[in-house]
C-alpha positions in Angstrom: 80.6 61.1 87.1 82.2 63.4 89.7 82.9 66.9 88.5 85.1 69.3 90.4 84.0 72.9 89.5 86.0 76.1 90.3 85.5 79.7 89.4 87.7 82.7 90.3 86.4 85.2 87.6 84.6 87.3 90.1 85.5 88.4 93.7 84.0 85.0 94.8 86.3 82.0 95.1 83.9 79.2 94.7 84.4 75.4 94.5 81.9 72.5 94.2 81.6 68.8 93.5 78.7 67.4 91.4 78.0 63.7 91.0 76.0 64.1 87.7 72.7 64.3 89.6 73.2 67.0 92.2 75.8 69.1 94.0 77.3 67.0 96.8 79.5 69.7 98.4 80.1 73.4 97.8 82.0 76.3 99.3 82.6 79.9 98.4 84.2 83.0 99.8 84.1 86.6 98.5 87.6 88.2 98.6 88.8 89.9 95.4 92.4 90.0 96.6 93.0 86.4 97.8 92.0 84.1 95.0 95.4 82.3 95.0 95.4 81.9 98.7 91.8 80.7 99.1 91.3 78.3 96.2 93.2 75.2 97.2 91.9 75.2 100.8 88.4 75.5 99.3 89.1 72.4 97.2 90.3 70.5 100.3 87.1 71.5 102.1 84.7 70.2 99.5 86.6 67.0 99.1 86.5 66.5 102.9 82.8 67.3 103.1 82.0 64.9 100.3 84.3 62.2 101.8 86.2 61.6 98.6 89.8 61.8 97.5 90.9 64.0 94.7 91.6 61.0 92.5 87.9 60.2 92.5 87.2 63.2 90.3 86.4 62.3 86.7 86.3 65.8 85.2 87.0 69.4 86.0 84.8 72.4 85.2 86.2 75.9 85.3 84.7 79.4 84.8 86.4 81.0 81.8 85.2 84.5 82.7 85.1 87.2 81.5 86.9 88.5 84.5 89.9 90.5 85.7 93.2 89.0 84.5 94.9 87.9 87.8 91.9 86.3 89.5 90.7 84.6 86.4 94.1 83.0 85.8 94.2 81.4 89.2 91.1 79.2 88.5 92.2 78.4 85.0 95.7 77.4 85.9 94.5 75.3 88.9 91.9 73.5 86.8 94.5 72.8 84.1 96.9 71.4 86.7 94.2 69.1 88.2 93.3 67.9 84.7 96.9 67.1 83.9 97.7 65.4 87.2 94.4 63.3 87.2 94.4 62.7 83.4 90.8 63.9 83.2 89.1 66.4 80.9 88.9 70.0 81.7 85.7 71.8 80.5 85.3 75.6 80.3 82.0 77.4 80.9 81.4 81.2 80.6 81.0 82.5 84.1 78.1 84.7 83.0 76.3 81.5 81.9 76.7 80.1 85.4 75.0 83.2 86.9 72.3 83.0 84.3 71.7 79.3 85.1 71.4 80.1 88.9 69.0 82.9 88.2 66.7 80.7 86.2 66.9 77.9 88.8 65.8 80.6 91.3 62.7 81.3 89.3 63.6 84.1 86.9 61.7 83.7 83.6 61.7 85.4 80.3 64.6 87.4 78.8 67.1 89.0 81.1 70.8 90.0 81.3 73.8 89.2 83.5 76.4 91.9 84.5 79.5 91.4 86.6 81.9 94.1 87.8 84.7 94.7 85.2 86.3 97.5 87.2 87.2 100.8 85.5 83.5 101.7 85.9 82.6 99.0 83.4 80.7 95.7 83.4 81.0 92.4 81.7 77.6 91.5 80.4 75.5 89.3 78.2 71.8 88.9 77.4 69.9 85.7 77.8 66.7 84.2 76.4 65.5 80.7 77.5 68.8 80.0 79.2 71.0 80.8 76.2 72.9 83.9 75.3 71.6 86.0 72.4 75.1 87.2 71.5 78.7 87.3 72.6 79.7 88.7 76.1 80.7 92.3 76.1 82.5 94.9 78.3 81.0 98.4 78.4 80.1 101.3 80.6 76.7 100.8 82.2 75.3 104.0 80.7 76.2 102.8 77.2 74.1 99.6 77.4 71.3 100.9 79.7 69.0 101.5 76.7 69.7 98.1 75.2 68.7 96.4 78.4 65.9 98.8 79.4 63.0 96.9 80.9 65.0 93.7 81.5 66.0 92.2 84.9 69.8 92.3 85.2 71.5 89.7 87.4 74.8 90.0 89.2 77.1 92.4 91.0 77.5 94.7 88.0 73.8 95.4 88.1 73.8 96.0 91.8 76.7 98.4 91.5 74.9 100.6 89.0 71.2 100.9 89.9 70.8 104.0 87.9 71.6 102.1 84.7 70.0 98.8 85.8 66.9 99.7 87.9 65.7 96.0 88.0 68.9 94.6 89.5 68.6 91.0 90.8 70.6 88.3 92.6 72.6 86.2 92.8 75.4 88.7 93.1 78.3 86.3 92.3 78.6 83.0 90.4 78.5 79.7 92.4 80.6 76.7 91.4 77.5 74.6 92.2 75.5 76.3 89.5 78.5 76.0 87.1 78.8 72.3 87.8 75.1 71.6 87.4 75.0 73.5 84.1 78.1 71.6 82.8 76.5 68.2 83.9 73.3 69.0 82.0 75.2 70.0 78.9 77.5 67.0 79.0 74.5 64.7 79.5 72.8 66.3 76.4 76.0 65.8 74.3 76.7 69.5 74.0 80.2 70.7 73.5 81.6 72.9 76.3 84.2 75.6 75.9 87.9 75.0 76.0 89.4 76.1 79.3 90.7 79.4 77.8 90.2 82.8 79.4 87.6 85.3 78.1 89.4 88.6 78.8 87.6 90.9 76.4 90.3 93.6 77.0 93.9 93.9 77.8 95.2 93.5 81.4 95.7 96.5 83.6 99.4 95.8 84.0 101.4 96.6 80.8 105.0 97.1 79.8 105.8 100.8 80.0 106.5 102.5 76.7 109.7 104.5 76.0 111.5 103.1 79.0 115.2 103.7 79.3 117.4 100.8 78.3 120.6 100.4 80.3 123.3 98.4 78.7 126.8 97.7 80.1 129.7 99.6 78.6 
């Protein structure tokens, strides 16, 4: 097994290779405006570090979000392209699950939540117990969910941005492709079904077709 994992659902552009036992190479850079520019060079770097060619990859793992429309699409389209070119399966994983996995690997125990920045003064979030979500991911204003999450550690950039709503904010701040790949490898080894590589948007994109625009037709 050699899994290529990518995630662009947060400001972090992150890529890793996992051989089924451990992460063999990983890179990441935080830049919310350059996902498309940074992703393919990051793939080249992890392949070079691992000393393998792209055609050695046996599967692709991609973070499905939730995340902002443009950045999220970069990772999903790239993963789908690699899967098609290499004729290998493409597996989706919720980006929040990757953050939760990294937090547990870092020693966080008991119930907790994960929150990432959804912009518009909102967060994408989910609650976890024993490494599994207790419900579907949501997108809400921090103040609207503060009572639900009161007393829980909250992991991720969304928690760190709103300390008044999430006083027990924890790291990691952004997802790592290494954690995503390790989680995928564990679930695949256990025979668990992963998500299809489809985006979890949770809301409409910021860019929309204007209403009542003037139609100009030739005379």
